Each structure stands twice: as structure tokens, then as C-alpha cells.
N, C-alpha and C positions, 0 to 999 in steps of 0.2 A: 326278786323281792318288787311285786305290781306297781308302776307309781300314780298318785288317784290323777285324774284329770289336770291338767294344768288350768289356776282360772280365768288365766286371760283369755285363755281358749275357751272354756263355757261360757264368761262373759259370750265371746263373738255368737255363741251359739243360741245364745237366749235370745237375743236380739235380732235374729233373725227367725230364730220361732215365733216372737213379735209380733213381726212384720204381717209372718204368713198368717197368722192366728186373729188379726185382727179383722182379716177379709172374710172370712169365713165366720163370724156371728161368734156367740157365746153357746147354742147347742153343734153348731159344727166344731168346734173349737173343742169341746168336750170331746166327741165321739177322735174324731185326729189322734186324742193325746191319747184314750182309752187304747187305738186301736197299735198304735204307736209304739204304747207303752207294751201292751201284751204281746206284738210281734217282734221287741226287743226284746221279752222274755228270753219267748224258745230259740231266740237265738244263741243265749248266753246259760239258758240252761234247756239244753233237747230234751227231750223225754227222751229216758230208760228204760230200759226191756228190765220186767220184775221176775227174768228166768238168773239164774245162774250157773247153768250151764249153758256149750256151747257143744254144737256136733261134734266140733275139734277137740274136747272132750274124751270125745268117744273113737275116733280115730286112733289107727295104732301107730302114724307117725308122726301124729304132736304130742308133748306134752306139758299140762297147765302148768304155767310159773310163773304166780302171780307176785308180784313183787311193791315195791312200795315207791310212788316219786319224786324227787328231790320238793314236792307242797308239799308233803307231810300224808298225802293217801294213800290209799290201796287202788292199783292200778292191775286189769287184771291180761298176762302176757300168754301166751303158746310159742312152743321153739319146735320145729323138723327139723333135726339133726341128718348126714350123710353121713354114708364111707367116704372117704377121700376127699376131704369139700376142698372146694374154690375156693369159699372164702364163707363167709358171714352176710347175709343180707337183711335190713330189720328194714320191714317195711310198715308204711304209717299213714293213715287215710286221712279226708276231708273233714269238715265241721261237719256236725252229725250226721255220721257218719260212724260205723264202726267197723273191728276188722274183718268183717263178714263182707263188708266190701272190697277189701285187697286178698279174699284167699286166692280167686283165681289166678294173681301173680304170682301170689305165695308157691303154691301149685308146681307154677311152670318154674320157678324159680330152684327147687326141689329136682324137677328133673331137670336141670339145666346140669345139675351137680352142688349147687351152693345149701346150707343150712340156712333157715330160715325162721326169722321170730318175730310176728305178729302180736301185736296187744290195743286197748284200746286208750284212749286216754280219759285226761282224769273228764268226770261231766259226759261221757260214753259210751255204749254199750255196758257190756258189764263190769265197768272198774267206780270205784268209788263215786258218788255224787260232787259235782263240784264248780263253780263256773268257769265256764267258758270262754277265755279271752281271744279267738280266732288267730292265734299261733306265741302271740309274746308268755306267756306261762304257759303252752302244755312242750315251749321247747324243753323247757324241766322232766318234763314227763320223755321225750327220748332219749335226755342225758342219763335219767336214770335207767330205761332201757340197754344203753349202752354198758353203763356198768354192770350189769348185771350179764348180759350177752358174754363181754368180752373175761368173765371168771365161767363161761360155762367149759364141760369136760368137750375136747374137739375141735373149740372154737378159739383161731390164730386169732389173737387182738391186733396185731397190725394186718389181717387182714377181715375189717368192717364195715360196710358199705352200707347207706340209708337208699333207701327207695320212699321217695313219697308222693300223694295226690292231692293234688288242690293244696290245701292250710296245711296239709301234712308236706307237699314240698316246700313250703314257705317255711318249716319249719324244720327242715333236713337244712337245709342251708343257713340258714340263721344255727344254726349248733353244729354246723359245723365251725362255723367260723369260729367258732370259743373252744372246743373242742379237736383236737389235731387224733383221737384218736380215732375219727371218725374219714379214713380212705378213702371214699368216694363218694357221690353222690348224683341222684337219677331225680331232677323231679319235672313232674308233670302237672301243667295246669298253675301254676305257680304263679301269685300276685308277686307285684315286685314292691307297692309301696298299698300298706293296707287299705290308706286313708280315699287313695283312688278308686280302689273298690269297692269300699263303703260309698264311692258317687257313683263312679260310672255303671256299676254293673247293679244296682239296688235294687232295681223291677225285676232283673233273672234271675235272683237270688230270693230272694220276701213276693215274686208276684202283687207287689202293693206299687204304686202308680209312684213316681220319685216327689211329687206334688200330689198332695202336702208333707208327706207320711218322710220324704228323705232325711229332712234336718230334725225331726221331733223325735226317728226313732235310731239317730248318732246320736245322739244326746242322749236317751236310755239307755241306747248300750253302752254308752262309758261311765256314766252311773253303775249303772247290772255291775259291768264288766270291770271299771276301776283299769279302766287302760287307754289311753290317748292313741287312736289309730294314725296320728303321726310321727308317731315314734317306732312302731315299725312295719322295718323296713330292710329284707331282704337282700332289696340292691344296695344298698349301704358293704355291706354283711359280704357278699360274694366274695369279694377280689383277695378278701383273707384268707379263703381255703386253698388258693394257691400254694404250693404248684403240685397239689390233693386234684383230678380232677373232677369233671362236673357235664354231665347231661343232662340238657334241657329239653323237654321233649313240649309240646305244643299244639296243640289241632288248628289248623286255621279259620275253623268256622265255629272256635267256644264264643261262644255269646257272656256266658259268665266272667269269665276273666280275661279278655282280649288279647291275641298273637304273640299281642307289643310289649306284652309284660315281659315275657321270656325272650325277646327281643333286647329291651333295656337290662332285663340279667348279663344275656348273652355279652353284652356291650360291656358292661363294669367288671365282667369276671374276671380273674387273671387266666394264661393259659397252663395245664391244657383244656379246653372247655368245645364243648359239642352241643351243637345244639341244631333239634330235627323235627319240621314243623308243618307234617302230612296234611294237605290238601284234604276237605270238605268233611274233617274229622271235630269232633265237638267237646266239651270240657271231661276232659282224660279218658276220653276216649278209642287211644290208639289201638290201646291194648286187643279191646272186643274187633273194631272193626279194622284192625290191619296185623292180627294175632301175628304172621308170617316173619312180617321185617320185622316188630317191637322185639318178637323173642330174638332173635338174629342178633340188632343191633346192642340193645338189652345184655345180651349173653356176650359179645362181644370186646364192649365196652367193658362190664364189671371183669372179666378175665384180665384182661389187660391194664388196668387200674390198679386190680390189686395180687398181678404178678403170677400170672397164671395162664399158662398155654391155650391154646382155643381148642377143645374136643371132637372124636372123633366129626363128617356133617352129619354122621346119622341122628346121629343126638339131633342136634336140633334140630334135626326134621322132623322126628319125630316127637315134639314137645308136644 
């Protein structure tokens, strides 16, 4: 269950908000509050498509498998089985995204010989409507996906990994710390501490200047999402994943979540752990801009982590 914002923290934000608005005057203050409330609402309630189907529903390689989140809502999911799988990989998208954002990675994993499962978090894509909590509640959605995947035909429940982008990577870390069925984690562009991203990367995510909007937006976000960002810290969870392996990927030029976040995660993680920080790569961009390296590194990591040997070299090259 999500905890309500702590009173002391809200009081502190209100004091800061009062100081900032006092300098703007009544009309300016009202405008800031309205814009801030709208921005916070869009973050916690991103627009969802009115569609009920996706192209995966018509792809013979995929099976639609809707399922219930541990939060009690319906989630949309799709499963792509392979012959003699090297394991099963659940792929999780970032905030405001959908399964469509990770189909490329999912299809790569299929070609590399892994069963693949993609889904939409609550409040995203074709899943049921709900409040987006930037990682806190989404852990329950991912664990529900593990519940489902572990019982599917052809899935070895000892060989389930999670690959997540941005918020999805943070969720993968926090979920693996809670559930030993997740045998390995790949997290790209994950945050280490949600509160730090909310402050340091405010303008990159929302396209609004940090002053005077950061404080009000964060306050409204806490009220709408009923989550204290200070309590959502994958860096405090990641050590509990060991001795299961973790692969962290973070482009050096990420302007949304600085690469220092994955360095902090790496420093806190136990062995075995891997950190790859490709140069001149932005937020979750390694797959698109360094595809060859990405495919080879991910394939090698997953096969070692899930206890299957490397396939013939030609198979990896032909992805």
C-alpha cells in the first residue's frame, strides 16, 4: 500500500512554496499554481489511448494475456514464446510510455532465443486507468507480471529476468530485491533516488523552468500520487539482489537521469554486477545508437545469468 505524504515533508514544501509565491504577486502565483497542478496531473495521470488493441494482437508471434495487478486493476500484457528458450525476459517501459516503446528490444530478445513478455503499467497504454506513482506502486504491477510469466507453458520459473528502461529499470531493481524469482536484472537509465530526479532533472522531463515550478509541481505530485519521493530509492534496495546478477546501462550524455545515478547504483550493488556507460548516448538510447554492442552484451549477460551457454556467433550477429 502506498503511504500518504508525511506531514513534516508537506509542511516544508508549503513553506518553500509560500516564500516563492510571495515574490510573484497574486496573479502570478495563481498562474504558477494552475500550471504546476496541470503538469503534476499529467505526470501522475498520463493520457491513455482509447484503443483496445495493438499491432501485437495481430502478430502471430505474440499472445495477448491480460492479467490482474496486485493493485487490483487490469493490466494488458503480451507473451512471445520461442522454441527451446534460453530463459524468459519481462520488459518494462518508462513513465508515460507503453509496451510499444520496448517492442524493438522485445523482438531482439526473441531472436536471441528468449521467451519475452511485455506489458503496460497501470495508468499506461492499454492497461486500466490509475494513478502513476513513478515507481512505488509499479513494483506491484511487475511482480504480478512475474506471477503470470512463472506459470506459463514453456517458462522455467528459475530462469526469469527483467529488463527495464528508466522508471521500468528502477522498478526492476526494487522488484528483484523483493522477489527472488527474478534471477537477473538489466536496468537502463534508472534513477537511484526518485527525489533527486524530481529536483535535478525537473526541466528535462517537464520542459518547465525549475523556478518557480519545481516546488509546486512536486507538492501537487505528492498529493495526486500519494507517494513521498524520498521513500522511493532503488539504491537502498539493490544490494539485496546479490548473488543474483545486475547489469546497469547508462549513456554518458543522459540529460534526464544523469549517469551518476547508475554509478551510485553500481557502488551500492553486491556482486555480480556490471556497469556499461557508452559515450555520446542519451536517455535509454543504447539500444538504438549502439545496437550491435547492446545485443551482444545483453545476450552474453542473460545467458550467463540464466545458466545457458552462448549461441552460435552467427545468431547474435544476425539480430
